[in-house]
Backbone as XML, in Angstrom:
<?xml version="1.0"?>
<chain id="A" units="angstrom">
  <residue number="1" name="MET">
    <atom name="N" x="100.539" y="89.123" z="115.991"/>
    <atom name="CA" x="99.558" y="88.689" z="116.969"/>
    <atom name="C" x="98.753" y="89.875" z="117.494"/>
  </residue>
  <residue number="2" name="GLY">
    <atom name="N" x="99.389" y="91.040" z="117.672"/>
    <atom name="CA" x="98.716" y="92.202" z="118.223"/>
    <atom name="C" x="97.614" y="92.723" z="117.326"/>
  </residue>
  <residue number="3" name="LYS">
    <atom name="N" x="97.813" y="92.650" z="116.006"/>
    <atom name="CA" x="96.785" y="93.139" z="115.080"/>
    <atom name="C" x="95.532" y="92.288" z="115.159"/>
  </residue>
  <residue number="4" name="TRP">
    <atom name="N" x="95.725" y="90.962" z="115.227"/>
    <atom name="CA" x="94.581" y="90.067" z="115.313"/>
    <atom name="C" x="93.858" y="90.215" z="116.640"/>
  </residue>
  <residue number="5" name="LEU">
    <atom name="N" x="94.616" y="90.465" z="117.681"/>
    <atom name="CA" x="93.999" y="90.659" z="118.987"/>
    <atom name="C" x="93.146" y="91.927" z="118.992"/>
  </residue>
  <residue number="6" name="SER">
    <atom name="N" x="93.645" y="92.991" z="118.387"/>
    <atom name="CA" x="92.871" y="94.231" z="118.342"/>
    <atom name="C" x="91.619" y="94.062" z="117.491"/>
  </residue>
  <residue number="7" name="ILE">
    <atom name="N" x="91.709" y="93.290" z="116.408"/>
    <atom name="CA" x="90.523" y="93.035" z="115.587"/>
    <atom name="C" x="89.500" y="92.220" z="116.379"/>
  </residue>
  <residue number="8" name="LEU">
    <atom name="N" x="89.964" y="91.216" z="117.098"/>
    <atom name="CA" x="89.066" y="90.384" z="117.901"/>
    <atom name="C" x="88.381" y="91.194" z="118.995"/>
  </residue>
  <residue number="9" name="VAL">
    <atom name="N" x="89.143" y="92.007" z="119.694"/>
    <atom name="CA" x="88.566" y="92.862" z="120.740"/>
    <atom name="C" x="87.576" y="93.843" z="120.127"/>
  </residue>
  <residue number="10" name="GLY">
    <atom name="N" x="87.910" y="94.396" z="118.970"/>
    <atom name="CA" x="86.991" y="95.319" z="118.298"/>
    <atom name="C" x="85.692" y="94.654" z="117.908"/>
  </residue>
  <residue number="11" name="LEU">
    <atom name="N" x="85.769" y="93.421" z="117.405"/>
    <atom name="CA" x="84.548" y="92.699" z="117.042"/>
    <atom name="C" x="83.689" y="92.396" z="118.269"/>
  </residue>
  <residue number="12" name="ILE">
    <atom name="N" x="84.326" y="92.014" z="119.356"/>
    <atom name="CA" x="83.578" y="91.727" z="120.583"/>
    <atom name="C" x="82.899" y="92.992" z="121.104"/>
  </residue>
  <residue number="13" name="LEU">
    <atom name="N" x="83.634" y="94.099" z="121.140"/>
    <atom name="CA" x="83.046" y="95.347" z="121.635"/>
    <atom name="C" x="81.934" y="95.849" z="120.725"/>
  </residue>
  <residue number="14" name="ALA">
    <atom name="N" x="82.100" y="95.703" z="119.411"/>
    <atom name="CA" x="81.050" y="96.120" z="118.480"/>
    <atom name="C" x="79.795" y="95.277" z="118.676"/>
  </residue>
  <residue number="15" name="ALA">
    <atom name="N" x="79.960" y="93.969" z="118.894"/>
    <atom name="CA" x="78.801" y="93.105" z="119.128"/>
    <atom name="C" x="78.099" y="93.472" z="120.433"/>
  </residue>
  <residue number="16" name="LEU">
    <atom name="N" x="78.872" y="93.737" z="121.472"/>
    <atom name="CA" x="78.263" y="94.147" z="122.741"/>
    <atom name="C" x="77.549" y="95.493" z="122.599"/>
  </residue>
  <residue number="17" name="GLY">
    <atom name="N" x="78.141" y="96.413" z="121.865"/>
    <atom name="CA" x="77.498" y="97.706" z="121.648"/>
    <atom name="C" x="76.201" y="97.571" z="120.875"/>
  </residue>
  <residue number="18" name="LEU">
    <atom name="N" x="76.209" y="96.727" z="119.842"/>
    <atom name="CA" x="74.993" y="96.510" z="119.064"/>
    <atom name="C" x="73.909" y="95.861" z="119.923"/>
  </residue>
  <residue number="19" name="ALA">
    <atom name="N" x="74.297" y="94.895" z="120.743"/>
    <atom name="CA" x="73.325" y="94.264" z="121.640"/>
    <atom name="C" x="72.777" y="95.288" z="122.636"/>
  </residue>
  <residue number="20" name="GLY">
    <atom name="N" x="73.609" y="96.175" z="123.111"/>
    <atom name="CA" x="73.144" y="97.201" z="124.035"/>
    <atom name="C" x="72.178" y="98.168" z="123.384"/>
  </residue>
  <residue number="21" name="ILE">
    <atom name="N" x="72.473" y="98.554" z="122.152"/>
    <atom name="CA" x="71.561" y="99.463" z="121.441"/>
    <atom name="C" x="70.212" y="98.799" z="121.221"/>
  </residue>
  <residue number="22" name="ILE">
    <atom name="N" x="70.230" y="97.532" z="120.805"/>
    <atom name="CA" x="68.969" y="96.825" z="120.566"/>
    <atom name="C" x="68.202" y="96.639" z="121.881"/>
  </residue>
  <residue number="23" name="GLY">
    <atom name="N" x="68.908" y="96.310" z="122.943"/>
    <atom name="CA" x="68.239" y="96.065" z="124.219"/>
    <atom name="C" x="67.703" y="97.315" z="124.880"/>
  </residue>
  <residue number="24" name="TRP">
    <atom name="N" x="68.377" y="98.424" z="124.717"/>
    <atom name="CA" x="67.971" y="99.651" z="125.399"/>
    <atom name="C" x="67.316" y="100.657" z="124.472"/>
  </residue>
  <residue number="25" name="TRP">
    <atom name="N" x="66.861" y="100.222" z="123.324"/>
    <atom name="CA" x="66.323" y="101.149" z="122.331"/>
    <atom name="C" x="65.154" y="101.949" z="122.891"/>
  </residue>
  <residue number="26" name="SER">
    <atom name="N" x="64.278" y="101.301" z="123.616"/>
    <atom name="CA" x="63.086" y="101.995" z="124.112"/>
    <atom name="C" x="63.398" y="102.879" z="125.322"/>
  </residue>
  <residue number="27" name="GLU">
    <atom name="N" x="64.582" y="102.767" z="125.878"/>
    <atom name="CA" x="64.915" y="103.535" z="127.080"/>
    <atom name="C" x="65.646" y="104.833" z="126.791"/>
  </residue>
  <residue number="28" name="GLY">
    <atom name="N" x="65.565" y="105.307" z="125.596"/>
    <atom name="CA" x="66.126" y="106.623" z="125.332"/>
    <atom name="C" x="67.440" y="106.639" z="124.580"/>
  </residue>
  <residue number="29" name="VAL">
    <atom name="N" x="67.641" y="105.673" z="123.699"/>
    <atom name="CA" x="68.873" y="105.686" z="122.910"/>
    <atom name="C" x="68.909" y="106.912" z="122.016"/>
  </residue>
  <residue number="30" name="TRP">
    <atom name="N" x="67.743" y="107.299" z="121.504"/>
    <atom name="CA" x="67.717" y="108.479" z="120.630"/>
    <atom name="C" x="68.147" y="109.735" z="121.368"/>
  </residue>
  <residue number="31" name="SER">
    <atom name="N" x="67.728" y="109.893" z="122.607"/>
    <atom name="CA" x="68.141" y="111.075" z="123.362"/>
    <atom name="C" x="69.636" y="111.034" z="123.644"/>
  </residue>
  <residue number="32" name="PHE">
    <atom name="N" x="70.174" y="109.843" z="123.855"/>
    <atom name="CA" x="71.619" y="109.706" z="124.053"/>
    <atom name="C" x="72.379" y="110.080" z="122.779"/>
  </residue>
  <residue number="33" name="ILE">
    <atom name="N" x="71.893" y="109.618" z="121.631"/>
    <atom name="CA" x="72.551" y="109.937" z="120.360"/>
    <atom name="C" x="72.471" y="111.436" z="120.079"/>
  </residue>
  <residue number="34" name="ARG">
    <atom name="N" x="71.302" y="112.030" z="120.321"/>
    <atom name="CA" x="71.153" y="113.469" z="120.094"/>
    <atom name="C" x="72.079" y="114.270" z="120.996"/>
  </residue>
  <residue number="35" name="SER">
    <atom name="N" x="72.179" y="113.878" z="122.265"/>
    <atom name="CA" x="73.067" y="114.608" z="123.165"/>
    <atom name="C" x="74.523" y="114.415" z="122.749"/>
  </residue>
  <residue number="36" name="GLY">
    <atom name="N" x="74.874" y="113.252" z="122.220"/>
    <atom name="CA" x="76.230" y="113.030" z="121.727"/>
    <atom name="C" x="76.551" y="113.922" z="120.548"/>
  </residue>
  <residue number="37" name="VAL">
    <atom name="N" x="75.581" y="114.107" z="119.654"/>
    <atom name="CA" x="75.799" y="114.992" z="118.504"/>
    <atom name="C" x="75.979" y="116.426" z="118.968"/>
  </residue>
  <residue number="38" name="VAL">
    <atom name="N" x="75.171" y="116.852" z="119.924"/>
    <atom name="CA" x="75.282" y="118.212" z="120.441"/>
    <atom name="C" x="76.633" y="118.426" z="121.124"/>
  </residue>
  <residue number="39" name="LEU">
    <atom name="N" x="77.063" y="117.460" z="121.938"/>
    <atom name="CA" x="78.361" y="117.583" z="122.600"/>
    <atom name="C" x="79.506" y="117.572" z="121.593"/>
  </residue>
  <residue number="40" name="ALA">
    <atom name="N" x="79.399" y="116.734" z="120.570"/>
    <atom name="CA" x="80.443" y="116.697" z="119.542"/>
    <atom name="C" x="80.527" y="118.038" z="118.820"/>
  </residue>
  <residue number="41" name="ALA">
    <atom name="N" x="79.374" y="118.632" z="118.486"/>
    <atom name="CA" x="79.379" y="119.938" z="117.826"/>
    <atom name="C" x="80.009" y="120.997" z="118.726"/>
  </residue>
  <residue number="42" name="PHE">
    <atom name="N" x="79.693" y="120.941" z="120.018"/>
    <atom name="CA" x="80.260" y="121.912" z="120.950"/>
    <atom name="C" x="81.783" y="121.790" z="121.015"/>
  </residue>
  <residue number="43" name="PHE">
    <atom name="N" x="82.287" y="120.559" z="121.165"/>
    <atom name="CA" x="83.731" y="120.383" z="121.298"/>
    <atom name="C" x="84.468" y="120.668" z="119.990"/>
  </residue>
  <residue number="44" name="VAL">
    <atom name="N" x="83.862" y="120.359" z="118.862"/>
    <atom name="CA" x="84.483" y="120.710" z="117.584"/>
    <atom name="C" x="84.536" y="122.230" z="117.434"/>
  </residue>
  <residue number="45" name="GLY">
    <atom name="N" x="83.484" y="122.901" z="117.853"/>
    <atom name="CA" x="83.474" y="124.364" z="117.807"/>
    <atom name="C" x="84.536" y="124.972" z="118.703"/>
  </residue>
  <residue number="46" name="ILE">
    <atom name="N" x="84.676" y="124.458" z="119.914"/>
    <atom name="CA" x="85.721" y="124.945" z="120.824"/>
    <atom name="C" x="87.097" y="124.687" z="120.218"/>
  </residue>
  <residue number="47" name="GLY">
    <atom name="N" x="87.283" y="123.515" z="119.623"/>
    <atom name="CA" x="88.557" y="123.204" z="118.982"/>
    <atom name="C" x="88.862" y="124.148" z="117.837"/>
  </residue>
  <residue number="48" name="ALA">
    <atom name="N" x="87.860" y="124.501" z="117.045"/>
    <atom name="CA" x="88.058" y="125.437" z="115.943"/>
    <atom name="C" x="88.431" y="126.821" z="116.458"/>
  </residue>
  <residue number="49" name="ILE">
    <atom name="N" x="87.809" y="127.236" z="117.559"/>
    <atom name="CA" x="88.140" y="128.538" z="118.145"/>
    <atom name="C" x="89.580" y="128.540" z="118.645"/>
  </residue>
  <residue number="50" name="VAL">
    <atom name="N" x="89.971" y="127.485" z="119.354"/>
    <atom name="CA" x="91.343" y="127.406" z="119.865"/>
    <atom name="C" x="92.340" y="127.387" z="118.703"/>
  </residue>
  <residue number="51" name="PHE">
    <atom name="N" x="92.033" y="126.635" z="117.659"/>
    <atom name="CA" x="92.911" y="126.582" z="116.492"/>
    <atom name="C" x="93.014" y="127.958" z="115.835"/>
  </residue>
  <residue number="52" name="GLY">
    <atom name="N" x="91.891" y="128.645" z="115.691"/>
    <atom name="CA" x="91.903" y="129.972" z="115.080"/>
    <atom name="C" x="92.701" y="130.980" z="115.884"/>
  </residue>
  <residue number="53" name="ILE">
    <atom name="N" x="92.553" y="130.950" z="117.203"/>
    <atom name="CA" x="93.325" y="131.860" z="118.058"/>
    <atom name="C" x="94.807" y="131.539" z="117.948"/>
  </residue>
  <residue number="54" name="GLY">
    <atom name="N" x="95.145" y="130.252" z="117.890"/>
    <atom name="CA" x="96.545" y="129.866" z="117.721"/>
    <atom name="C" x="97.114" y="130.349" z="116.399"/>
  </residue>
  <residue number="55" name="GLU">
    <atom name="N" x="96.304" y="130.304" z="115.355"/>
    <atom name="CA" x="96.759" y="130.794" z="114.055"/>
    <atom name="C" x="96.942" y="132.311" z="114.077"/>
  </residue>
  <residue number="56" name="LEU">
    <atom name="N" x="96.084" y="133.029" z="114.790"/>
    <atom name="CA" x="96.221" y="134.479" z="114.877"/>
    <atom name="C" x="97.469" y="134.880" z="115.649"/>
  </residue>
  <residue number="57" name="ARG">
    <atom name="N" x="97.795" y="134.120" z="116.681"/>
    <atom name="CA" x="98.934" y="134.463" z="117.527"/>
    <atom name="C" x="100.262" y="134.026" z="116.917"/>
  </residue>
  <residue number="58" name="ALA">
    <atom name="N" x="100.222" y="133.077" z="115.983"/>
    <atom name="CA" x="101.457" y="132.585" z="115.374"/>
    <atom name="C" x="102.015" y="133.649" z="114.432"/>
  </residue>
  <residue number="59" name="PRO">
    <atom name="N" x="103.330" y="133.779" z="114.364"/>
    <atom name="CA" x="103.902" y="134.752" z="113.429"/>
    <atom name="C" x="103.616" y="134.326" z="111.988"/>
  </residue>
  <residue number="60" name="ALA">
    <atom name="N" x="103.549" y="135.324" z="111.136"/>
    <atom name="CA" x="103.281" y="135.056" z="109.731"/>
    <atom name="C" x="104.431" y="134.262" z="109.130"/>
  </residue>
  <residue number="61" name="GLU">
    <atom name="N" x="104.077" y="133.294" z="108.301"/>
    <atom name="CA" x="105.107" y="132.496" z="107.667"/>
    <atom name="C" x="105.688" y="133.271" z="106.491"/>
  </residue>
  <residue number="62" name="THR">
    <atom name="N" x="107.005" y="133.374" z="106.474"/>
    <atom name="CA" x="107.681" y="134.043" z="105.365"/>
    <atom name="C" x="108.494" y="133.007" z="104.608"/>
  </residue>
  <residue number="63" name="PRO">
    <atom name="N" x="108.608" y="133.175" z="103.309"/>
    <atom name="CA" x="109.398" y="132.203" z="102.555"/>
    <atom name="C" x="110.869" y="132.299" z="102.954"/>
  </residue>
  <residue number="64" name="PRO">
    <atom name="N" x="111.597" y="131.195" z="102.902"/>
    <atom name="CA" x="113.002" y="131.240" z="103.282"/>
    <atom name="C" x="113.810" y="132.101" z="102.310"/>
  </residue>
  <residue number="65" name="VAL">
    <atom name="N" x="114.765" y="132.810" z="102.878"/>
    <atom name="CA" x="115.617" y="133.682" z="102.060"/>
    <atom name="C" x="116.835" y="132.878" z="101.638"/>
  </residue>
  <residue number="66" name="THR">
    <atom name="N" x="117.047" y="132.794" z="100.342"/>
    <atom name="CA" x="118.230" y="132.087" z="99.845"/>
    <atom name="C" x="119.336" y="133.105" z="99.614"/>
  </residue>
  <residue number="67" name="PRO">
    <atom name="N" x="120.535" y="132.802" z="100.081"/>
    <atom name="CA" x="121.637" y="133.752" z="99.866"/>
    <atom name="C" x="122.008" y="133.809" z="98.385"/>
  </residue>
  <residue number="68" name="PRO">
    <atom name="N" x="122.497" y="134.966" z="97.944"/>
    <atom name="CA" x="122.873" y="135.064" z="96.520"/>
    <atom name="C" x="124.071" y="134.160" z="96.225"/>
  </residue>
  <residue number="69" name="GLU">
    <atom name="N" x="124.091" y="133.631" z="95.031"/>
    <atom name="CA" x="125.188" y="132.742" z="94.641"/>
    <atom name="C" x="126.419" y="133.589" z="94.306"/>
  </residue>
  <residue number="70" name="PRO">
    <atom name="N" x="127.608" y="133.065" z="94.652"/>
    <atom name="CA" x="128.831" y="133.804" z="94.304"/>
    <atom name="C" x="129.031" y="133.798" z="92.792"/>
  </residue>
  <residue number="71" name="PRO">
    <atom name="N" x="129.783" y="134.743" z="92.304"/>
    <atom name="CA" x="130.042" y="134.786" z="90.855"/>
    <atom name="C" x="130.723" y="133.510" z="90.402"/>
  </residue>
  <residue number="72" name="ALA">
    <atom name="N" x="130.438" y="133.094" z="89.192"/>
    <atom name="CA" x="130.963" y="131.832" z="88.660"/>
    <atom name="C" x="132.452" y="131.899" z="88.304"/>
  </residue>
  <residue number="73" name="ASP">
    <atom name="N" x="133.059" y="133.092" z="88.130"/>
    <atom name="CA" x="134.449" y="133.193" z="87.689"/>
    <atom name="C" x="135.422" y="133.348" z="88.849"/>
  </residue>
  <residue number="74" name="CYS">
    <atom name="N" x="135.134" y="132.915" z="90.031"/>
    <atom name="CA" x="136.051" y="132.999" z="91.163"/>
    <atom name="C" x="137.075" y="131.911" z="91.112"/>
  </residue>
</chain>
């Protein structure tokens, strides 16, 4: 039941969003979309910087050391 409910809610929200875009097109939807792209680029860039700093601060990964096997004639 939960999957169908989420699909139904998604369809309703998508229809409302499409109606809003069509209704407000002349009121600056393009400027809203452009500002969204700029904000997305900014936050992705900040995320990449944080990820890179985390990778620099993390210790280097070394392969696991396997202990030598005992002699077979024990």
